[in-house]
VEXDREN-2710 file (C-alpha; in Angstrom, 1 decimal):
% VEXDREN-2710
k/r/px/py/pz
1/UNK/-22.9/-47.2/4.0
2/UNK/-24.1/-44.7/1.6
3/UNK/-23.0/-41.8/3.9
4/UNK/-19.4/-43.1/4.2
5/UNK/-19.1/-43.8/0.4
6/UNK/-20.4/-40.3/-0.3
7/UNK/-18.1/-38.7/2.1
8/UNK/-15.2/-40.8/0.6
9/UNK/-16.0/-39.4/-2.9
10/UNK/-16.2/-36.0/-1.4
11/UNK/-12.7/-36.3/0.0
12/UNK/-11.4/-37.8/-3.4
13/UNK/-12.8/-34.9/-5.6
14/UNK/-11.7/-32.4/-3.0
15/UNK/-7.9/-33.1/-4.0
16/UNK/-8.7/-32.3/-7.7
17/UNK/-10.4/-28.8/-7.2
18/UNK/-8.0/-25.7/-7.4
19/UNK/-7.4/-23.6/-4.2
20/UNK/-8.7/-26.5/-2.1
21/UNK/-12.2/-25.0/-2.0
22/UNK/-14.8/-27.4/-2.6
23/UNK/-18.4/-26.8/-3.7
24/UNK/-20.4/-30.1/-3.4
25/UNK/-24.0/-30.7/-3.3
26/UNK/-25.0/-33.9/-1.4
27/UNK/-28.3/-34.7/-3.0
28/UNK/-28.0/-38.0/-1.4
29/UNK/-28.6/-36.6/1.8
30/UNK/-31.6/-34.6/0.4
31/UNK/-30.0/-31.0/1.0
32/UNK/-31.9/-28.3/-0.3
33/UNK/-30.6/-27.6/-3.8
34/UNK/-28.7/-24.5/-3.0
35/UNK/-27.0/-25.8/0.1
36/UNK/-23.1/-25.8/-0.4
37/UNK/-20.5/-27.2/2.1
38/UNK/-17.1/-25.5/1.6
39/UNK/-13.9/-26.9/3.1
40/UNK/-10.8/-24.8/3.0
41/UNK/-7.2/-26.1/3.8
42/UNK/-6.0/-24.0/6.9
43/UNK/-2.5/-24.8/6.5
44/UNK/-0.1/-21.8/5.8
45/UNK/1.5/-22.5/2.1
46/UNK/3.6/-20.5/0.0
47/UNK/5.8/-20.9/-3.1
48/UNK/9.1/-19.2/-4.1
49/UNK/12.4/-19.6/-6.0
50/UNK/14.9/-21.6/-4.1
51/UNK/17.9/-19.4/-5.2
52/UNK/16.0/-16.0/-4.4
53/UNK/15.1/-17.4/-0.6
54/UNK/18.7/-18.6/-0.3
55/UNK/20.2/-15.3/-1.0
56/UNK/17.9/-13.7/1.5
57/UNK/18.5/-16.2/4.2
58/UNK/22.3/-16.0/3.8
59/UNK/22.1/-12.3/4.4
60/UNK/19.7/-12.5/7.4
61/UNK/21.6/-15.5/8.8
62/UNK/24.7/-13.3/10.0
63/UNK/22.7/-12.3/12.8
64/UNK/22.3/-15.7/14.3
65/UNK/24.6/-16.2/17.3
66/UNK/26.9/-19.4/17.7
67/UNK/25.6/-20.0/21.1
68/UNK/22.1/-18.8/21.5
69/UNK/20.7/-18.4/24.7
70/UNK/17.2/-19.4/23.7
71/UNK/16.7/-22.5/21.2
72/UNK/14.3/-20.4/19.1
73/UNK/17.2/-17.9/18.2
74/UNK/18.7/-20.7/16.1
75/UNK/15.5/-20.1/13.8
76/UNK/14.4/-17.8/11.1
77/UNK/11.2/-16.2/11.5
78/UNK/9.0/-16.2/8.6
79/UNK/6.0/-13.9/8.4
80/UNK/3.6/-13.8/5.4
81/UNK/1.3/-10.7/4.6
82/UNK/-0.3/-11.1/1.4
83/UNK/2.4/-11.8/-1.4
84/UNK/5.2/-10.6/0.9
85/UNK/7.4/-12.9/3.0
86/UNK/9.4/-11.1/5.7
87/UNK/12.4/-13.1/7.0
88/UNK/14.1/-12.2/10.4
89/UNK/16.8/-13.4/12.6
90/UNK/18.2/-12.0/16.0
91/UNK/20.7/-12.8/18.7
92/UNK/19.0/-10.5/21.0
93/UNK/21.7/-7.8/20.4
94/UNK/21.6/-7.6/16.5
95/UNK/18.3/-8.1/14.3
96/UNK/18.2/-8.3/10.5
97/UNK/15.1/-8.2/8.4
98/UNK/14.6/-8.5/4.8
99/UNK/11.5/-9.0/2.4
100/UNK/10.8/-11.6/-0.6
101/UNK/7.9/-11.7/-3.0
102/UNK/6.2/-15.2/-2.8
103/UNK/2.8/-16.7/-3.9
104/UNK/0.8/-17.5/-0.9
105/UNK/-2.8/-18.4/0.1
106/UNK/-2.7/-17.3/3.8
107/UNK/-1.2/-14.8/6.2
108/UNK/0.8/-16.3/9.1
109/UNK/4.2/-16.9/10.7
110/UNK/6.5/-19.7/11.6
111/UNK/9.9/-20.2/13.0
112/UNK/12.1/-22.5/10.9
113/UNK/15.5/-23.9/12.0
114/UNK/18.1/-22.0/10.2
115/UNK/20.9/-24.4/9.7
116/UNK/18.9/-27.4/8.3
117/UNK/16.9/-25.1/5.9
118/UNK/20.2/-23.3/4.4
119/UNK/21.8/-26.7/4.2
120/UNK/18.8/-27.9/2.2
121/UNK/18.7/-24.8/-0.1
122/UNK/22.4/-25.1/-1.1
123/UNK/22.1/-28.5/-1.8
124/UNK/19.3/-27.7/-4.2
125/UNK/19.6/-26.3/-7.8
126/UNK/17.5/-23.1/-8.6
127/UNK/13.9/-24.3/-8.9
128/UNK/10.4/-23.3/-7.5
129/UNK/9.9/-24.8/-4.2
130/UNK/6.6/-25.0/-2.0
131/UNK/6.5/-24.6/1.9
132/UNK/3.4/-26.3/3.4
133/UNK/3.2/-25.3/7.5
134/UNK/0.8/-27.3/9.8
135/UNK/-1.2/-24.6/11.5
136/UNK/-1.3/-26.9/14.7
137/UNK/2.0/-28.2/15.2
138/UNK/4.3/-26.0/12.9
139/UNK/5.5/-28.8/11.1
140/UNK/7.3/-27.8/7.8
141/UNK/7.0/-29.8/4.5
142/UNK/9.2/-28.4/1.6
143/UNK/8.4/-29.7/-1.8
144/UNK/10.9/-29.5/-4.7
145/UNK/11.3/-31.2/-8.3
146/UNK/13.3/-33.8/-6.4
147/UNK/11.0/-34.8/-3.5
148/UNK/9.8/-33.7/0.0
149/UNK/11.7/-32.5/3.0
150/UNK/10.0/-32.5/6.3
151/UNK/11.4/-30.5/9.6
152/UNK/9.9/-29.4/12.7
153/UNK/9.0/-25.5/13.0
154/UNK/8.0/-23.5/16.1
155/UNK/5.3/-21.1/16.8
156/UNK/6.3/-17.7/15.4
157/UNK/4.5/-15.9/18.1
158/UNK/7.2/-17.3/20.6
159/UNK/9.9/-15.6/18.5
160/UNK/11.6/-12.3/20.3
161/UNK/10.0/-9.0/19.2
162/UNK/12.4/-7.3/16.7
163/UNK/13.0/-3.6/17.7
164/UNK/11.4/-1.0/15.6
165/UNK/12.4/2.7/15.4
166/UNK/10.8/4.5/18.3
167/UNK/11.5/8.1/19.2
168/UNK/14.3/8.5/17.0
169/UNK/16.4/10.9/15.1
170/UNK/17.5/10.1/11.5
171/UNK/20.1/11.1/9.0
172/UNK/20.7/9.9/5.4
173/UNK/24.3/8.8/4.5
174/UNK/25.6/7.7/1.1
175/UNK/26.1/3.8/1.1
176/UNK/29.5/4.0/-0.3
177/UNK/30.7/6.6/2.1
178/UNK/29.3/4.5/5.1
179/UNK/30.9/1.4/3.8
180/UNK/34.1/3.2/3.4
181/UNK/34.1/4.4/6.9
182/UNK/33.4/0.9/8.3
183/UNK/36.4/-0.6/6.3
184/UNK/38.8/1.9/7.4
185/UNK/37.9/1.8/11.1
186/UNK/36.4/-1.6/12.1
187/UNK/40.1/-3.2/12.1
188/UNK/41.3/-0.9/14.8
189/UNK/38.6/-2.1/17.4
190/UNK/39.3/-3.8/20.4
191/UNK/38.4/-7.4/21.5
192/UNK/38.8/-6.7/25.2
193/UNK/35.5/-7.3/26.8
194/UNK/36.7/-5.6/30.0
195/UNK/36.7/-2.2/27.9
196/UNK/33.5/-2.5/25.9
197/UNK/33.6/0.9/24.7
198/UNK/36.5/0.0/22.7
199/UNK/35.0/-3.1/21.1
200/UNK/32.8/-0.8/18.9
201/UNK/33.0/2.0/16.5
202/UNK/32.2/5.5/17.9
203/UNK/30.0/7.6/15.6
204/UNK/30.0/11.2/16.1
205/UNK/27.4/13.3/14.3
206/UNK/27.8/17.0/14.0
207/UNK/25.2/18.5/11.8
208/UNK/26.9/18.6/8.4
209/UNK/29.7/16.2/9.4
210/UNK/30.2/12.7/10.7
211/UNK/33.2/11.2/12.4
212/UNK/34.0/7.5/13.0
213/UNK/36.7/6.4/15.5
214/UNK/38.0/3.1/16.5
215/UNK/40.8/2.1/18.9
216/UNK/42.4/-0.7/20.8
217/UNK/44.6/1.5/22.8
218/UNK/47.7/0.6/20.4
219/UNK/46.2/2.0/17.3
220/UNK/43.6/4.4/16.5
221/UNK/41.8/5.3/13.3
222/UNK/39.9/8.6/12.8
223/UNK/37.7/9.0/9.6
224/UNK/35.3/11.8/8.8
225/UNK/33.4/12.9/5.9
226/UNK/31.0/16.0/5.4
227/UNK/28.3/17.2/3.0
228/UNK/25.5/15.5/5.0
229/UNK/22.4/17.1/6.2
230/UNK/21.6/16.3/10.0
231/UNK/19.3/18.4/12.4
232/UNK/21.1/16.7/15.3
233/UNK/24.4/16.7/17.1
234/UNK/25.0/13.4/19.0
235/UNK/27.2/10.4/19.4
236/UNK/27.0/6.6/20.1
237/UNK/28.9/3.4/19.9
238/UNK/28.1/0.7/17.5
239/UNK/29.0/-2.8/18.3
240/UNK/31.6/-4.6/15.9
241/UNK/29.4/-7.5/15.0
242/UNK/26.6/-5.2/13.5
243/UNK/29.0/-3.2/11.5
244/UNK/30.7/-6.4/10.2
245/UNK/27.2/-7.6/8.9
246/UNK/26.3/-4.1/7.7
247/UNK/29.4/-3.9/5.8
248/UNK/28.7/-7.2/3.9
249/UNK/25.0/-6.2/2.9
250/UNK/25.2/-2.5/2.0
251/UNK/24.4/-1.8/-1.8
252/UNK/26.9/0.0/-3.9
253/UNK/24.9/3.1/-4.4
254/UNK/22.2/4.9/-3.0
255/UNK/21.5/6.2/0.6
256/UNK/21.2/4.5/4.0
257/UNK/18.7/5.6/6.6
258/UNK/20.5/5.7/9.9
259/UNK/18.1/6.1/12.8
260/UNK/19.1/6.1/16.4
261/UNK/17.7/6.6/20.0
262/UNK/19.3/6.1/23.4
263/UNK/19.3/2.3/23.0
264/UNK/19.3/1.1/19.6
265/UNK/20.6/2.1/16.1
266/UNK/18.8/1.2/12.8
267/UNK/20.1/1.0/9.2
268/UNK/17.5/0.9/6.5
269/UNK/18.2/0.4/2.7
270/UNK/16.2/-1.3/0.1
271/UNK/14.1/-4.2/1.6
272/UNK/16.6/-4.6/4.4
273/UNK/16.6/-3.3/7.9
274/UNK/19.2/-4.0/10.5
275/UNK/18.8/-3.0/14.1
276/UNK/21.4/-3.3/17.0
277/UNK/21.7/-2.6/20.6
278/UNK/24.2/0.4/21.4
279/UNK/27.2/0.0/23.6
280/UNK/26.2/1.7/26.8
281/UNK/29.6/3.1/27.7
282/UNK/31.7/6.3/27.7
283/UNK/34.0/6.5/24.7
284/UNK/37.7/7.6/25.7
285/UNK/38.6/11.3/24.7
286/UNK/40.4/10.2/21.7
287/UNK/41.5/13.8/20.8
288/UNK/43.7/13.8/23.9
289/UNK/46.0/11.1/22.9
290/UNK/46.7/12.5/19.2
291/UNK/50.0/14.5/19.5
292/UNK/49.8/17.9/18.0
293/UNK/53.4/18.7/17.9
294/UNK/55.3/16.5/15.4
295/UNK/58.4/18.3/14.0
296/UNK/59.5/15.3/11.9
297/UNK/57.8/14.3/8.6
298/UNK/58.6/11.1/6.6
299/UNK/57.2/10.9/3.2
300/UNK/57.4/7.5/1.4
301/UNK/55.6/5.0/-1.2
302/UNK/52.8/3.2/0.6
303/UNK/53.1/-0.1/-1.4
304/UNK/57.1/-0.4/-0.9
305/UNK/56.8/0.3/2.7
306/UNK/54.2/-2.2/3.1
307/UNK/55.9/-4.9/1.4
308/UNK/59.1/-4.4/3.2
309/UNK/57.2/-4.4/6.5
310/UNK/55.7/-7.9/5.5
311/UNK/59.2/-9.2/4.7
312/UNK/60.9/-7.8/7.6
313/UNK/58.2/-8.9/9.9
314/UNK/58.7/-12.5/9.4
315/UNK/62.1/-12.1/11.2
316/UNK/60.6/-10.0/14.1
317/UNK/60.0/-11.4/17.5
318/UNK/56.6/-13.2/17.6
319/UNK/55.5/-11.6/20.8
320/UNK/56.1/-7.9/20.1
321/UNK/56.5/-8.1/15.9
322/UNK/58.7/-5.2/16.5
323/UNK/60.3/-3.4/13.4
324/UNK/62.9/-0.7/14.1
325/UNK/62.8/2.2/11.6
326/UNK/66.1/4.0/11.5
327/UNK/65.4/7.5/9.5
328/UNK/67.8/10.2/8.1
329/UNK/67.3/12.7/5.6
330/UNK/67.7/10.3/2.4
331/UNK/66.9/6.8/3.3
332/UNK/65.3/4.7/6.0
333/UNK/66.5/1.3/7.4
334/UNK/63.8/-1.2/8.2
335/UNK/65.2/-4.1/10.5
336/UNK/64.0/-6.6/12.8
337/UNK/65.5/-9.3/15.0
338/UNK/64.5/-12.3/17.0
339/UNK/67.3/-13.1/19.5
340/UNK/65.6/-16.2/20.7
341/UNK/66.0/-17.8/17.3
342/UNK/69.0/-15.9/16.0
343/UNK/66.8/-14.4/13.2
344/UNK/67.6/-10.9/11.8
345/UNK/66.6/-9.1/8.8
346/UNK/67.2/-5.5/7.2
347/UNK/66.3/-3.6/4.2
348/UNK/67.0/0.1/3.1
349/UNK/64.4/2.2/1.5
350/UNK/64.7/5.7/-0.1
351/UNK/62.3/8.4/1.5
352/UNK/61.8/12.2/2.0
353/UNK/62.4/13.1/5.5
354/UNK/62.8/16.4/7.4
355/UNK/63.9/16.5/10.9
356/UNK/66.6/15.1/13.1
357/UNK/67.7/11.6/12.5
358/UNK/65.2/9.2/14.6
359/UNK/65.3/5.6/15.5
360/UNK/61.7/4.2/16.3
361/UNK/60.0/0.9/16.7
362/UNK/56.5/-0.2/15.8
363/UNK/54.5/-3.5/15.8
364/UNK/54.9/-4.5/12.1
365/UNK/51.4/-6.0/11.9
366/UNK/49.6/-2.7/13.0
367/UNK/51.6/-0.7/10.4
368/UNK/50.7/-3.2/7.6
369/UNK/47.0/-3.1/8.3
370/UNK/47.1/0.6/8.3
371/UNK/48.9/0.9/5.1
372/UNK/46.4/-1.8/3.7
373/UNK/43.4/0.8/4.6
374/UNK/45.1/4.0/3.3
375/UNK/44.6/4.3/-0.5
376/UNK/47.1/6.9/-1.6
377/UNK/50.3/6.0/-3.5
378/UNK/52.5/8.0/-1.0
379/UNK/51.9/8.3/2.6
380/UNK/53.2/10.8/5.2
381/UNK/54.3/9.8/8.9
382/UNK/54.4/12.6/11.5
383/UNK/56.8/11.7/14.3
384/UNK/58.3/13.4/17.3
385/UNK/60.4/11.0/19.7
386/UNK/60.9/7.3/19.9
387/UNK/58.4/7.2/22.7
388/UNK/55.5/9.1/21.3
389/UNK/52.8/8.1/19.0
390/UNK/53.5/8.2/15.3
391/UNK/50.7/9.6/12.9
392/UNK/50.1/8.0/9.4
393/UNK/48.2/10.4/6.9
394/UNK/47.5/9.9/3.0
395/UNK/49.9/12.3/1.0
396/UNK/46.8/13.2/-0.9
397/UNK/43.2/13.3/0.2
398/UNK/39.7/13.7/-0.9
399/UNK/38.0/17.0/-0.8
400/UNK/35.1/15.9/1.4
401/UNK/36.9/13.4/3.8
402/UNK/39.8/13.3/6.1
403/UNK/41.8/10.3/7.8
404/UNK/44.1/10.1/10.5
405/UNK/45.9/6.9/12.0
406/UNK/47.8/6.8/15.1
407/UNK/50.2/3.9/16.1
408/UNK/51.8/3.6/19.5
409/UNK/55.6/2.9/19.5
410/UNK/57.0/-0.3/20.8
411/UNK/59.8/0.3/23.3
412/UNK/63.4/-0.1/22.0
413/UNK/65.5/-2.5/24.0
414/UNK/69.0/-1.6/25.0
END
């Protein structure tokens, strides 16, 4: 009876002592005066701000696929070392990790279901929260000022290994320039899985210059900037998904370290590390499709041209989206018709044109997309015949960059 009472008192007082460490002398059991029994809570426990954690989870969550091949890929991997929490996610092709400062008692890792955790944090106002993870069954208990929330975690040791740079070459790229390159090329990639090379952006590094190319066989964008430092000359294809995620996470300033080997590319900036598997395919010879002899030059306002195409495109055939440009030396007629519904529209624009009168058709949606990416007030179109590709260029370009856009014509009906 005395033994049970003493042990119950021991358990009661253990909850009052900080850090869950107990120093209690059991005189009733006639233990030596200096004999101490210490009990430590083995559970992994850490505290952080709900808003800070949510921000990092939203950044990392982009790598989680919609239909993962393994159930654990629906989770975030939490790994604690000291006062640092590393959060990771992956779909086995693209992986993202980031770090967050926390208050923790113990190192360890656990995989936590992403969807329910994100929804919980979105529903909480900014406040301190505590995670308590059972080391035996990986049950997760979250404590906030409003109450407790329990969910089932998984063993972090079962989470797939996140790739790390191994035998890589590296270059430093300005974050703003890299983001600009992605924005200007990503829209031109293909969604055709039968041509995997075209579903990504082609990176071509040539010592002090890097070129980005994207094409879907109907349109092509080539963007390049120089003034970089590189000891290597190489090329690789980066998947669309990874670049979409990268575009949304790049900082506004500073440099991004880009490391690459034959299988992966790694982007490191701040506390964020992103890796993705490269597309193992041969990129088409894009220079071979860019026409070099374009005797006709059209110059006009970018904004006015884009607005006109949006209006006229409403009346175009919904399959081809064809608009027809009828160009002479002083003006240009922009027209479209949909014979199936008896829809028709035309507008006249002023322009500057050198060359013989020309009638050529284009997909209006392609032109609108391209004009939205170009930044100059005026654009130039280099043309040759109604059956050859047209070239779009900014009328004014920056000293350290160049951009070229190619669009294939839509065949004119009789």
